[in-house]
PDB file of N, CA, C, O and CB in Angstrom:
ATOM      1  N   PRO A   1       0.351-185.435 106.330  1.00  0.00           N
ATOM      2  CA  PRO A   1      -0.498-186.464 106.944  1.00  0.00           C
ATOM      3  C   PRO A   1      -0.002-186.834 108.344  1.00  0.00           C
ATOM      4  O   PRO A   1       1.187-186.728 108.647  1.00  0.00           O
ATOM      5  CB  PRO A   1      -0.541-187.718 106.055  1.00  0.00           C
ATOM      6  N   GLU A   2      -0.919-187.261 109.170  1.00  0.00           N
ATOM      7  CA  GLU A   2      -0.560-187.699 110.512  1.00  0.00           C
ATOM      8  C   GLU A   2       0.068-189.075 110.499  1.00  0.00           C
ATOM      9  O   GLU A   2       0.860-189.408 111.381  1.00  0.00           O
ATOM     10  CB  GLU A   2      -1.774-187.698 111.409  1.00  0.00           C
ATOM     11  N   ALA A   3      -0.280-189.880 109.502  1.00  0.00           N
ATOM     12  CA  ALA A   3       0.243-191.245 109.436  1.00  0.00           C
ATOM     13  C   ALA A   3       0.516-191.628 107.989  1.00  0.00           C
ATOM     14  O   ALA A   3      -0.125-191.143 107.056  1.00  0.00           O
ATOM     15  CB  ALA A   3      -0.744-192.244 110.081  1.00  0.00           C
ATOM     16  N   ARG A   4       1.490-192.515 107.838  1.00  0.00           N
ATOM     17  CA  ARG A   4       1.826-193.056 106.529  1.00  0.00           C
ATOM     18  C   ARG A   4       1.921-194.565 106.679  1.00  0.00           C
ATOM     19  O   ARG A   4       2.478-195.058 107.660  1.00  0.00           O
ATOM     20  CB  ARG A   4       3.163-192.446 105.970  1.00  0.00           C
ATOM     21  N   ALA A   5       1.382-195.302 105.715  1.00  0.00           N
ATOM     22  CA  ALA A   5       1.432-196.762 105.736  1.00  0.00           C
ATOM     23  C   ALA A   5       2.209-197.247 104.518  1.00  0.00           C
ATOM     24  O   ALA A   5       1.872-196.916 103.381  1.00  0.00           O
ATOM     25  CB  ALA A   5      -0.002-197.374 105.758  1.00  0.00           C
ATOM     26  N   ASP A   6       3.249-198.031 104.767  1.00  0.00           N
ATOM     27  CA  ASP A   6       4.064-198.601 103.702  1.00  0.00           C
ATOM     28  C   ASP A   6       4.004-200.122 103.796  1.00  0.00           C
ATOM     29  O   ASP A   6       4.295-200.694 104.847  1.00  0.00           O
ATOM     30  CB  ASP A   6       5.534-198.094 103.788  1.00  0.00           C
ATOM     31  N   ILE A   7       3.628-200.773 102.703  1.00  0.00           N
ATOM     32  CA  ILE A   7       3.565-202.233 102.675  1.00  0.00           C
ATOM     33  C   ILE A   7       4.988-202.768 102.611  1.00  0.00           C
ATOM     34  O   ILE A   7       5.741-202.440 101.694  1.00  0.00           O
ATOM     35  CB  ILE A   7       2.714-202.747 101.463  1.00  0.00           C
ATOM     36  N   LEU A   8       5.352-203.591 103.586  1.00  0.00           N
ATOM     37  CA  LEU A   8       6.684-204.193 103.618  1.00  0.00           C
ATOM     38  C   LEU A   8       6.696-205.567 102.987  1.00  0.00           C
ATOM     39  O   LEU A   8       7.659-205.949 102.321  1.00  0.00           O
ATOM     40  CB  LEU A   8       7.188-204.281 105.040  1.00  0.00           C
ATOM     41  N   GLU A   9       5.596-206.325 103.204  1.00  0.00           N
ATOM     42  CA  GLU A   9       5.563-207.704 102.704  1.00  0.00           C
ATOM     43  C   GLU A   9       4.129-208.223 102.711  1.00  0.00           C
ATOM     44  O   GLU A   9       3.356-207.932 103.625  1.00  0.00           O
ATOM     45  CB  GLU A   9       6.476-208.625 103.559  1.00  0.00           C
ATOM     46  N   VAL A  10       3.788-208.983 101.695  1.00  0.00           N
ATOM     47  CA  VAL A  10       2.527-209.718 101.644  1.00  0.00           C
ATOM     48  C   VAL A  10       2.888-211.142 101.280  1.00  0.00           C
ATOM     49  O   VAL A  10       3.428-211.400 100.205  1.00  0.00           O
ATOM     50  CB  VAL A  10       1.502-209.087 100.611  1.00  0.00           C
ATOM     51  N   LYS A  11       2.584-212.078 102.193  1.00  0.00           N
ATOM     52  CA  LYS A  11       2.986-213.464 101.995  1.00  0.00           C
ATOM     53  C   LYS A  11       2.125-214.370 102.872  1.00  0.00           C
ATOM     54  O   LYS A  11       1.857-214.058 104.032  1.00  0.00           O
ATOM     55  CB  LYS A  11       4.492-213.656 102.314  1.00  0.00           C
ATOM     56  N   ASP A  12       1.699-215.494 102.300  1.00  0.00           N
ATOM     57  CA  ASP A  12       0.949-216.506 103.061  1.00  0.00           C
ATOM     58  C   ASP A  12      -0.236-215.909 103.825  1.00  0.00           C
ATOM     59  O   ASP A  12      -0.411-216.184 105.012  1.00  0.00           O
ATOM     60  CB  ASP A  12       1.879-217.212 104.040  1.00  0.00           C
ATOM     61  N   ASN A  13      -1.043-215.100 103.152  1.00  0.00           N
ATOM     62  CA  ASN A  13      -2.232-214.482 103.743  1.00  0.00           C
ATOM     63  C   ASN A  13      -1.920-213.572 104.922  1.00  0.00           C
ATOM     64  O   ASN A  13      -2.748-213.392 105.815  1.00  0.00           O
ATOM     65  CB  ASN A  13      -3.189-215.548 104.184  1.00  0.00           C
ATOM     66  N   LYS A  14      -0.729-213.003 104.920  1.00  0.00           N
ATOM     67  CA  LYS A  14      -0.337-212.034 105.942  1.00  0.00           C
ATOM     68  C   LYS A  14       0.240-210.810 105.244  1.00  0.00           C
ATOM     69  O   LYS A  14       0.913-210.922 104.219  1.00  0.00           O
ATOM     70  CB  LYS A  14       0.698-212.648 106.947  1.00  0.00           C
ATOM     71  N   ALA A  15      -0.031-209.652 105.810  1.00  0.00           N
ATOM     72  CA  ALA A  15       0.523-208.405 105.301  1.00  0.00           C
ATOM     73  C   ALA A  15       1.249-207.710 106.434  1.00  0.00           C
ATOM     74  O   ALA A  15       0.700-207.526 107.521  1.00  0.00           O
ATOM     75  CB  ALA A  15      -0.584-207.492 104.702  1.00  0.00           C
ATOM     76  N   LYS A  16       2.492-207.324 106.169  1.00  0.00           N
ATOM     77  CA  LYS A  16       3.290-206.587 107.149  1.00  0.00           C
ATOM     78  C   LYS A  16       3.376-205.147 106.663  1.00  0.00           C
ATOM     79  O   LYS A  16       3.872-204.876 105.569  1.00  0.00           O
ATOM     80  CB  LYS A  16       4.728-207.222 107.335  1.00  0.00           C
ATOM     81  N   ILE A  17       2.886-204.229 107.491  1.00  0.00           N
ATOM     82  CA  ILE A  17       2.782-202.828 107.090  1.00  0.00           C
ATOM     83  C   ILE A  17       3.445-201.943 108.134  1.00  0.00           C
ATOM     84  O   ILE A  17       3.203-202.080 109.334  1.00  0.00           O
ATOM     85  CB  ILE A  17       1.307-202.419 106.892  1.00  0.00           C
ATOM     86  N   LYS A  18       4.288-201.030 107.653  1.00  0.00           N
ATOM     87  CA  LYS A  18       4.983-200.086 108.529  1.00  0.00           C
ATOM     88  C   LYS A  18       4.198-198.781 108.569  1.00  0.00           C
ATOM     89  O   LYS A  18       3.933-198.175 107.531  1.00  0.00           O
ATOM     90  CB  LYS A  18       6.446-199.838 108.044  1.00  0.00           C
ATOM     91  N   PHE A  19       3.831-198.357 109.761  1.00  0.00           N
ATOM     92  CA  PHE A  19       3.109-197.108 109.977  1.00  0.00           C
ATOM     93  C   PHE A  19       4.061-196.122 110.644  1.00  0.00           C
ATOM     94  O   PHE A  19       4.680-196.438 111.660  1.00  0.00           O
ATOM     95  CB  PHE A  19       1.822-197.333 110.846  1.00  0.00           C
ATOM     96  N   THR A  20       4.175-194.934 110.074  1.00  0.00           N
ATOM     97  CA  THR A  20       5.017-193.895 110.652  1.00  0.00           C
ATOM     98  C   THR A  20       4.276-192.567 110.633  1.00  0.00           C
ATOM     99  O   THR A  20       3.319-192.383 109.880  1.00  0.00           O
ATOM    100  CB  THR A  20       6.356-193.783 109.891  1.00  0.00           C
ATOM    101  N   GLY A  21       4.735-191.645 111.473  1.00  0.00           N
ATOM    102  CA  GLY A  21       4.132-190.317 111.481  1.00  0.00           C
ATOM    103  C   GLY A  21       3.871-189.809 112.877  1.00  0.00           C
ATOM    104  O   GLY A  21       4.226-190.442 113.871  1.00  0.00           O
ATOM    105  N   ASN A  22       3.240-188.649 112.928  1.00  0.00           N
ATOM    106  CA  ASN A  22       2.946-187.997 114.201  1.00  0.00           C
ATOM    107  C   ASN A  22       1.923-188.739 115.046  1.00  0.00           C
ATOM    108  O   ASN A  22       1.842-188.516 116.254  1.00  0.00           O
ATOM    109  CB  ASN A  22       2.460-186.612 113.951  1.00  0.00           C
ATOM    110  N   PHE A  23       1.150-189.609 114.435  1.00  0.00           N
ATOM    111  CA  PHE A  23       0.109-190.329 115.164  1.00  0.00           C
ATOM    112  C   PHE A  23       0.686-191.125 116.334  1.00  0.00           C
ATOM    113  O   PHE A  23      -0.006-191.355 117.326  1.00  0.00           O
ATOM    114  CB  PHE A  23      -0.641-191.263 114.220  1.00  0.00           C
ATOM    115  N   CYS A  24       1.932-191.541 116.229  1.00  0.00           N
ATOM    116  CA  CYS A  24       2.519-192.404 117.257  1.00  0.00           C
ATOM    117  C   CYS A  24       2.687-191.682 118.587  1.00  0.00           C
ATOM    118  O   CYS A  24       2.986-192.323 119.595  1.00  0.00           O
ATOM    119  CB  CYS A  24       3.864-192.932 116.790  1.00  0.00           C
ATOM    120  N   TYR A  25       2.504-190.365 118.617  1.00  0.00           N
ATOM    121  CA  TYR A  25       2.604-189.607 119.859  1.00  0.00           C
ATOM    122  C   TYR A  25       1.236-189.325 120.479  1.00  0.00           C
ATOM    123  O   TYR A  25       1.144-188.671 121.518  1.00  0.00           O
ATOM    124  CB  TYR A  25       3.331-188.303 119.610  1.00  0.00           C
ATOM    125  N   SER A  26       0.178-189.819 119.841  1.00  0.00           N
ATOM    126  CA  SER A  26      -1.171-189.539 120.334  1.00  0.00           C
ATOM    127  C   SER A  26      -1.687-190.691 121.189  1.00  0.00           C
ATOM    128  O   SER A  26      -1.155-191.801 121.158  1.00  0.00           O
ATOM    129  CB  SER A  26      -2.128-189.282 119.162  1.00  0.00           C
ATOM    130  N   CYS A  27      -2.719-190.403 121.942  1.00  0.00           N
ATOM    131  CA  CYS A  27      -3.307-191.438 122.799  1.00  0.00           C
ATOM    132  C   CYS A  27      -4.080-192.464 121.974  1.00  0.00           C
ATOM    133  O   CYS A  27      -4.406-193.537 122.482  1.00  0.00           O
ATOM    134  CB  CYS A  27      -4.231-190.802 123.845  1.00  0.00           C
ATOM    135  N   GLY A  28      -4.378-192.154 120.716  1.00  0.00           N
ATOM    136  CA  GLY A  28      -5.124-193.075 119.856  1.00  0.00           C
ATOM    137  C   GLY A  28      -4.234-193.892 118.938  1.00  0.00           C
ATOM    138  O   GLY A  28      -4.657-194.279 117.849  1.00  0.00           O
ATOM    139  N   PHE A  29      -3.013-194.158 119.361  1.00  0.00           N
ATOM    140  CA  PHE A  29      -2.007-194.848 118.552  1.00  0.00           C
ATOM    141  C   PHE A  29      -2.558-196.110 117.902  1.00  0.00           C
ATOM    142  O   PHE A  29      -2.449-196.271 116.687  1.00  0.00           O
ATOM    143  CB  PHE A  29      -0.804-195.199 119.404  1.00  0.00           C
ATOM    144  N   TYR A  30      -3.146-197.002 118.683  1.00  0.00           N
ATOM    145  CA  TYR A  30      -3.635-198.275 118.149  1.00  0.00           C
ATOM    146  C   TYR A  30      -4.902-198.113 117.312  1.00  0.00           C
ATOM    147  O   TYR A  30      -5.214-198.964 116.479  1.00  0.00           O
ATOM    148  CB  TYR A  30      -3.898-199.242 119.284  1.00  0.00           C
ATOM    149  N   ASP A  31      -5.626-197.021 117.535  1.00  0.00           N
ATOM    150  CA  ASP A  31      -6.831-196.764 116.739  1.00  0.00           C
ATOM    151  C   ASP A  31      -6.492-196.608 115.257  1.00  0.00           C
ATOM    152  O   ASP A  31      -7.276-197.019 114.401  1.00  0.00           O
ATOM    153  CB  ASP A  31      -7.549-195.504 117.248  1.00  0.00           C
ATOM    154  N   TYR A  32      -5.343-196.025 114.942  1.00  0.00           N
ATOM    155  CA  TYR A  32      -4.939-195.870 113.543  1.00  0.00           C
ATOM    156  C   TYR A  32      -4.789-197.226 112.864  1.00  0.00           C
ATOM    157  O   TYR A  32      -5.172-197.393 111.706  1.00  0.00           O
ATOM    158  CB  TYR A  32      -3.624-195.085 113.447  1.00  0.00           C
ATOM    159  N   LEU A  33      -4.234-198.189 113.582  1.00  0.00           N
ATOM    160  CA  LEU A  33      -4.037-199.519 113.009  1.00  0.00           C
ATOM    161  C   LEU A  33      -5.371-200.223 112.813  1.00  0.00           C
ATOM    162  O   LEU A  33      -5.592-200.876 111.793  1.00  0.00           O
ATOM    163  CB  LEU A  33      -3.120-200.363 113.905  1.00  0.00           C
ATOM    164  N   GLU A  34      -6.252-200.089 113.785  1.00  0.00           N
ATOM    165  CA  GLU A  34      -7.586-200.682 113.664  1.00  0.00           C
ATOM    166  C   GLU A  34      -8.383-200.001 112.556  1.00  0.00           C
ATOM    167  O   GLU A  34      -9.090-200.665 111.798  1.00  0.00           O
ATOM    168  CB  GLU A  34      -8.344-200.581 114.999  1.00  0.00           C
ATOM    169  N   ASP A  35      -8.270-198.683 112.461  1.00  0.00           N
ATOM    170  CA  ASP A  35      -8.977-197.946 111.401  1.00  0.00           C
ATOM    171  C   ASP A  35      -8.480-198.357 110.021  1.00  0.00           C
ATOM    172  O   ASP A  35      -9.268-198.441 109.079  1.00  0.00           O
ATOM    173  CB  ASP A  35      -8.801-196.429 111.590  1.00  0.00           C
ATOM    174  N   PHE A  36      -7.176-198.614 109.893  1.00  0.00           N
ATOM    175  CA  PHE A  36      -6.628-199.063 108.620  1.00  0.00           C
ATOM    176  C   PHE A  36      -7.315-200.352 108.174  1.00  0.00           C
ATOM    177  O   PHE A  36      -7.661-200.499 107.001  1.00  0.00           O
ATOM    178  CB  PHE A  36      -5.108-199.274 108.729  1.00  0.00           C
ATOM    179  N   ALA A  37      -7.511-201.280 109.103  1.00  0.00           N
ATOM    180  CA  ALA A  37      -8.177-202.544 108.772  1.00  0.00           C
ATOM    181  C   ALA A  37      -9.617-202.300 108.310  1.00  0.00           C
ATOM    182  O   ALA A  37     -10.091-202.964 107.388  1.00  0.00           O
ATOM    183  CB  ALA A  37      -8.164-203.492 109.988  1.00  0.00           C
ATOM    184  N   ILE A  38     -10.305-201.365 108.936  1.00  0.00           N
ATOM    185  CA  ILE A  38     -11.679-201.041 108.550  1.00  0.00           C
ATOM    186  C   ILE A  38     -11.708-200.413 107.161  1.00  0.00           C
ATOM    187  O   ILE A  38     -12.533-200.793 106.330  1.00  0.00           O
ATOM    188  CB  ILE A  38     -12.323-200.091 109.578  1.00  0.00           C
ATOM    189  N   PHE A  39     -10.818-199.456 106.901  1.00  0.00           N
ATOM    190  CA  PHE A  39     -10.759-198.816 105.580  1.00  0.00           C
ATOM    191  C   PHE A  39     -10.416-199.826 104.496  1.00  0.00           C
ATOM    192  O   PHE A  39     -10.972-199.772 103.399  1.00  0.00           O
ATOM    193  CB  PHE A  39      -9.730-197.679 105.579  1.00  0.00           C
ATOM    194  N   PHE A  40      -9.518-200.735 104.788  1.00  0.00           N
ATOM    195  CA  PHE A  40      -9.130-201.775 103.833  1.00  0.00           C
ATOM    196  C   PHE A  40     -10.340-202.622 103.465  1.00  0.00           C
ATOM    197  O   PHE A  40     -10.561-202.918 102.290  1.00  0.00           O
ATOM    198  CB  PHE A  40      -8.007-202.665 104.414  1.00  0.00           C
ATOM    199  N   GLN A  41     -11.125-203.014 104.468  1.00  0.00           N
ATOM    200  CA  GLN A  41     -12.308-203.828 104.200  1.00  0.00           C
ATOM    201  C   GLN A  41     -13.330-203.044 103.380  1.00  0.00           C
ATOM    202  O   GLN A  41     -13.941-203.592 102.463  1.00  0.00           O
ATOM    203  CB  GLN A  41     -12.939-204.309 105.515  1.00  0.00           C
ATOM    204  N   ASP A  42     -13.517-201.774 103.704  1.00  0.00           N
ATOM    205  CA  ASP A  42     -14.452-200.943 102.935  1.00  0.00           C
ATOM    206  C   ASP A  42     -14.021-200.812 101.473  1.00  0.00           C
ATOM    207  O   ASP A  42     -14.861-200.835 100.574  1.00  0.00           O
ATOM    208  CB  ASP A  42     -14.566-199.553 103.569  1.00  0.00           C
ATOM    209  N   LEU A  43     -12.727-200.676 101.239  1.00  0.00           N
ATOM    210  CA  LEU A  43     -12.221-200.487  99.878  1.00  0.00           C
ATOM    211  C   LEU A  43     -12.152-201.777  99.069  1.00  0.00           C
ATOM    212  O   LEU A  43     -12.493-201.789  97.886  1.00  0.00           O
ATOM    213  CB  LEU A  43     -10.858-199.866  99.930  1.00  0.00           C
ATOM    214  N   PHE A  44     -11.711-202.864  99.703  1.00  0.00           N
ATOM    215  CA  PHE A  44     -11.418-204.088  98.970  1.00  0.00           C
ATOM    216  C   PHE A  44     -12.324-205.270  99.300  1.00  0.00           C
ATOM    217  O   PHE A  44     -12.233-206.318  98.662  1.00  0.00           O
ATOM    218  CB  PHE A  44     -10.021-204.476  99.223  1.00  0.00           C
ATOM    219  N   GLY A  45     -13.198-205.107 100.295  1.00  0.00           N
ATOM    220  CA  GLY A  45     -14.110-206.181 100.652  1.00  0.00           C
ATOM    221  C   GLY A  45     -13.431-207.363 101.323  1.00  0.00           C
ATOM    222  O   GLY A  45     -14.011-208.446 101.410  1.00  0.00           O
ATOM    223  N   LYS A  46     -12.208-207.165 101.796  1.00  0.00           N
ATOM    224  CA  LYS A  46     -11.456-208.220 102.476  1.00  0.00           C
ATOM    225  C   LYS A  46     -11.207-207.790 103.910  1.00  0.00           C
ATOM    226  O   LYS A  46     -10.833-206.648 104.173  1.00  0.00           O
ATOM    227  CB  LYS A  46     -10.113-208.522 101.747  1.00  0.00           C
ATOM    228  N   LYS A  47     -11.418-208.711 104.827  1.00  0.00           N
ATOM    229  CA  LYS A  47     -11.242-208.398 106.234  1.00  0.00           C
ATOM    230  C   LYS A  47      -9.782-208.587 106.650  1.00  0.00           C
ATOM    231  O   LYS A  47      -9.151-209.582 106.295  1.00  0.00           O
ATOM    232  CB  LYS A  47     -12.162-209.272 107.095  1.00  0.00           C
ATOM    233  N   LEU A  48      -9.260-207.628 107.398  1.00  0.00           N
ATOM    234  CA  LEU A  48      -7.932-207.716 107.990  1.00  0.00           C
ATOM    235  C   LEU A  48      -8.082-207.832 109.501  1.00  0.00           C
ATOM    236  O   LEU A  48      -8.932-207.172 110.099  1.00  0.00           O
ATOM    237  CB  LEU A  48      -7.059-206.484 107.607  1.00  0.00           C
ATOM    238  N   GLU A  49      -7.267-208.658 110.105  1.00  0.00           N
ATOM    239  CA  GLU A  49      -7.223-208.743 111.564  1.00  0.00           C
ATOM    240  C   GLU A  49      -5.784-208.523 111.999  1.00  0.00           C
ATOM    241  O   GLU A  49      -4.858-209.080 111.409  1.00  0.00           O
ATOM    242  CB  GLU A  49      -7.767-210.121 112.080  1.00  0.00           C
ATOM    243  N   ILE A  50      -5.599-207.719 113.021  1.00  0.00           N
ATOM    244  CA  ILE A  50      -4.260-207.467 113.528  1.00  0.00           C
ATOM    245  C   ILE A  50      -3.756-208.720 114.236  1.00  0.00           C
ATOM    246  O   ILE A  50      -4.390-209.234 115.158  1.00  0.00           O
ATOM    247  CB  ILE A  50      -4.246-206.242 114.485  1.00  0.00           C
ATOM    248  N   GLU A  51      -2.600-209.198 113.781  1.00  0.00           N
ATOM    249  CA  GLU A  51      -1.972-210.355 114.419  1.00  0.00           C
ATOM    250  C   GLU A  51      -0.956-209.906 115.465  1.00  0.00           C
ATOM    251  O   GLU A  51      -0.912-210.438 116.574  1.00  0.00           O
ATOM    252  CB  GLU A  51      -1.293-211.250 113.365  1.00  0.00           C
ATOM    253  N   SER A  52      -0.140-208.919 115.095  1.00  0.00           N
ATOM    254  CA  SER A  52       0.867-208.428 116.033  1.00  0.00           C
ATOM    255  C   SER A  52       1.235-206.992 115.693  1.00  0.00           C
ATOM    256  O   SER A  52       1.055-206.526 114.568  1.00  0.00           O
ATOM    257  CB  SER A  52       2.122-209.326 116.013  1.00  0.00           C
ATOM    258  N   ILE A  53       1.758-206.307 116.710  1.00  0.00           N
ATOM    259  CA  ILE A  53       2.205-204.929 116.548  1.00  0.00           C
ATOM    260  C   ILE A  53       3.573-204.806 117.207  1.00  0.00           C
ATOM    261  O   ILE A  53       3.748-205.136 118.380  1.00  0.00           O
ATOM    262  CB  ILE A  53       1.179-203.913 117.167  1.00  0.00           C
ATOM    263  N   GLU A  54       4.532-204.326 116.432  1.00  0.00           N
ATOM    264  CA  GLU A  54       5.876-204.078 116.955  1.00  0.00           C
ATOM    265  C   GLU A  54       6.092-202.572 116.938  1.00  0.00           C
ATOM    266  O   GLU A  54       6.152-201.964 115.870  1.00  0.00           O
ATOM    267  CB  GLU A  54       6.986-204.830 116.113  1.00  0.00           C
ATOM    268  N   GLU A  55       6.208-201.974 118.104  1.00  0.00           N
ATOM    269  CA  GLU A  55       6.440-200.536 118.163  1.00  0.00           C
ATOM    270  C   GLU A  55       7.885-200.243 117.788  1.00  0.00           C
ATOM    271  O   GLU A  55       8.811-200.900 118.263  1.00  0.00           O
ATOM    272  CB  GLU A  55       6.114-199.977 119.570  1.00  0.00           C
ATOM    273  N   ILE A  56       8.062-199.241 116.925  1.00  0.00           N
ATOM    274  CA  ILE A  56       9.382-198.798 116.494  1.00  0.00           C
ATOM    275  C   ILE A  56       9.456-197.291 116.696  1.00  0.00           C
ATOM    276  O   ILE A  56       8.454-196.654 117.021  1.00  0.00           O
ATOM    277  CB  ILE A  56       9.662-199.187 115.001  1.00  0.00           C
ATOM    278  N   GLU A  57      10.637-196.725 116.505  1.00  0.00           N
ATOM    279  CA  GLU A  57      10.776-195.280 116.623  1.00  0.00           C
ATOM    280  C   GLU A  57       9.899-194.595 115.576  1.00  0.00           C
ATOM    281  O   GLU A  57       9.980-194.913 114.390  1.00  0.00           O
ATOM    282  CB  GLU A  57      12.258-194.854 116.463  1.00  0.00           C
ATOM    283  N   ASN A  58       9.070-193.663 116.013  1.00  0.00           N
ATOM    284  CA  ASN A  58       8.156-192.904 115.150  1.00  0.00           C
ATOM    285  C   ASN A  58       7.079-193.752 114.496  1.00  0.00           C
ATOM    286  O   ASN A  58       6.579-193.385 113.432  1.00  0.00           O
ATOM    287  CB  ASN A  58       8.934-192.208 114.086  1.00  0.00           C
ATOM    288  N   GLY A  59       6.702-194.888 115.105  1.00  0.00           N
ATOM    289  CA  GLY A  59       5.623-195.664 114.503  1.00  0.00           C
ATOM    290  C   GLY A  59       5.556-197.099 114.976  1.00  0.00           C
ATOM    291  O   GLY A  59       5.887-197.422 116.116  1.00  0.00           O
ATOM    292  N   ALA A  60       5.114-197.954 114.059  1.00  0.00           N
ATOM    293  CA  ALA A  60       4.923-199.367 114.378  1.00  0.00           C
ATOM    294  C   ALA A  60       4.938-200.188 113.094  1.00  0.00           C
ATOM    295  O   ALA A  60       4.670-199.684 112.004  1.00  0.00           O
ATOM    296  CB  ALA A  60       3.597-199.586 115.149  1.00  0.00           C
ATOM    297  N   ILE A  61       5.258-201.467 113.259  1.00  0.00           N
ATOM    298  CA  ILE A  61       5.118-202.424 112.171  1.00  0.00           C
ATOM    299  C   ILE A  61       4.014-203.382 112.614  1.00  0.00           C
ATOM    300  O   ILE A  61       4.138-204.068 113.629  1.00  0.00           O
ATOM    301  CB  ILE A  61       6.490-203.186 111.853  1.00  0.00           C
ATOM    302  N   ALA A  62       2.953-203.414 111.849  1.00  0.00           N
ATOM    303  CA  ALA A  62       1.819-204.276 112.172  1.00  0.00           C
ATOM    304  C   ALA A  62       1.724-205.415 111.176  1.00  0.00           C
ATOM    305  O   ALA A  62       1.881-205.220 109.970  1.00  0.00           O
ATOM    306  CB  ALA A  62       0.512-203.474 112.188  1.00  0.00           C
ATOM    307  N   THR A  63       1.467-206.599 111.691  1.00  0.00           N
ATOM    308  CA  THR A  63       1.221-207.764 110.844  1.00  0.00           C
ATOM    309  C   THR A  63      -0.272-208.049 110.901  1.00  0.00           C
ATOM    310  O   THR A  63      -0.850-208.197 111.977  1.00  0.00           O
ATOM    311  CB  THR A  63       2.068-209.017 111.304  1.00  0.00           C
ATOM    312  N   PHE A  64      -0.887-208.124 109.721  1.00  0.00           N
ATOM    313  CA  PHE A  64      -2.320-208.378 109.595  1.00  0.00           C
ATOM    314  C   PHE A  64      -2.543-209.736 108.957  1.00  0.00           C
ATOM    315  O   PHE A  64      -1.801-210.129 108.057  1.00  0.00           O
ATOM    316  CB  PHE A  64      -3.009-207.272 108.768  1.00  0.00           C
ATOM    317  N   ASN A  65      -3.557-210.454 109.414  1.00  0.00           N
ATOM    318  CA  ASN A  65      -4.035-211.648 108.738  1.00  0.00           C
ATOM    319  C   ASN A  65      -5.068-211.208 107.697  1.00  0.00           C
ATOM    320  O   ASN A  65      -5.978-210.436 108.000  1.00  0.00           O
ATOM    321  CB  ASN A  65      -4.646-212.682 109.758  1.00  0.00           C
ATOM    322  N   LEU A  66      -4.915-211.706 106.475  1.00  0.00           N
ATOM    323  CA  LEU A  66      -5.868-211.364 105.407  1.00  0.00           C
ATOM    324  C   LEU A  66      -7.017-212.341 105.402  1.00  0.00           C
ATOM    325  O   LEU A  66      -7.924-212.224 104.578  1.00  0.00           O
ATOM    326  CB  LEU A  66      -5.180-211.355 104.031  1.00  0.00           C
TER     327      LEU A  66
END
């Protein structure tokens, strides 16, 4: 896979998710995070909004508001 998402924490209507993979070298880096929120809403009927993004080596840690 180009990207992997690992849930780090869910607390107080916030989800912290670590994204890693080859996607972080592409020009569409932030699109993966936005697409994750769209897929989540399609699957679970709950809207996610990106609160913050911390870039790390080989990926990012994104905090979403649920």
